[in-house]
C-alpha positions in Angstrom: 57.6 -52.6 -37.0 55.5 -53.8 -34.0 57.7 -51.9 -31.7 57.0 -48.6 -33.5 53.3 -49.4 -33.4 53.5 -50.0 -29.6 55.3 -46.7 -29.1 52.7 -44.9 -31.2 49.8 -46.5 -29.2 51.6 -45.6 -25.9 52.1 -42.0 -27.1 48.4 -41.8 -28.0 47.4 -43.2 -24.7 49.7 -40.8 -22.9 48.3 -37.9 -24.9 44.7 -39.0 -24.1 45.5 -39.2 -20.4 47.1 -35.8 -20.4 44.1 -34.3 -22.3 41.7 -36.0 -19.8 43.6 -34.5 -16.8 43.6 -31.0 -18.5 39.8 -31.4 -19.1 39.1 -32.4 -15.5 41.3 -29.6 -14.2 39.5 -27.1 -16.5 36.0 -28.2 -15.4 37.1 -28.1 -11.8 38.4 -24.6 -12.1 35.3 -23.4 -13.8 33.1 -25.0 -11.1 35.2 -23.4 -8.4 35.0 -20.0 -10.1 31.2 -20.2 -10.3 31.0 -21.4 -6.6 33.3 -18.5 -5.6 31.1 -15.9 -7.5 28.0 -17.3 -5.8 29.7 -17.1 -2.4 30.7 -13.5 -3.0 27.2 -12.6 -4.1 25.7 -14.3 -1.0 28.3 -12.5 1.2 27.3 -9.2 -0.3 23.7 -9.9 0.4 24.4 -10.9 4.0 26.6 -7.8 4.5 23.8 -5.6 3.1 21.2 -7.2 5.4 23.6 -6.9 8.3 24.0 -3.1 7.6 20.2 -2.7 7.4 19.7 -4.6 10.7 22.4 -2.5 12.3 20.6 0.7 11.2 17.3 -0.7 12.4 18.9 -1.5 15.8 20.4 2.0 16.0 17.0 3.6 15.3 15.3 1.3 17.9 18.0 2.2 20.4 17.5 5.9 19.8 13.8 5.5 20.2 14.3 3.5 23.4 16.6 6.2 24.8 14.0 8.9 23.9 11.3 7.0 25.9 13.4 5.7 28.8 16.0 7.9 30.2 18.5 6.9 32.9 18.3 9.3 35.9 21.1 9.1 38.4 19.4 8.8 41.7 20.7 9.4 45.1 23.0 6.9 46.9 24.9 5.8 43.8 21.9 4.1 42.3 20.3 4.7 38.9 16.7 4.6 38.0 14.9 4.4 34.7 12.5 7.2 34.1 9.7 6.7 31.6 9.1 9.8 29.5 6.1 9.6 27.2 7.0 9.9 23.5 6.3 13.2 21.8 3.0 13.4 19.9 3.4 12.4 16.3 0.7 13.8 14.1 1.0 10.8 11.8 0.2 8.3 14.5 -2.7 8.2 16.9 -1.9 8.7 20.6 -1.1 5.6 22.7 -4.3 3.8 23.8 -6.5 5.3 21.1 -6.3 2.2 18.8 -9.2 0.7 20.7 -11.5 3.7 20.2 -14.6 3.0 18.3 -14.5 -0.7 19.2 -17.7 -1.7 21.0 -17.8 -4.4 23.5 -20.2 -7.2 22.8 -22.9 -8.0 25.3 -22.3 -11.1 27.4 -23.7 -14.2 25.9 -26.0 -16.3 28.0 -25.4 -19.9 28.3 -28.0 -22.6 27.7 -30.3 -22.9 30.5 
């Protein structure tokens, strides 16, 4: 009779260990799944921001090429020629942002 009881206890202990391993594996898998989903979401955000930055860079490059044009000069050299940007009715002309600002009279020191 004690031998049957020992076998029964060992079987219960073995079953408990197996259930513990399954529980730990299940929790680990669920945590890995959540971490993977977060990583994918962050990757999508980074990818979208990268695309926005690339578009911004392309627009800046086009604006730069509109203002500065490379003119092949004589003697195999190139020179950069500045061409003023076209007038944009939505923006004031260059240098006009300081119009209307009055300079202050010079202050006199103590004396």
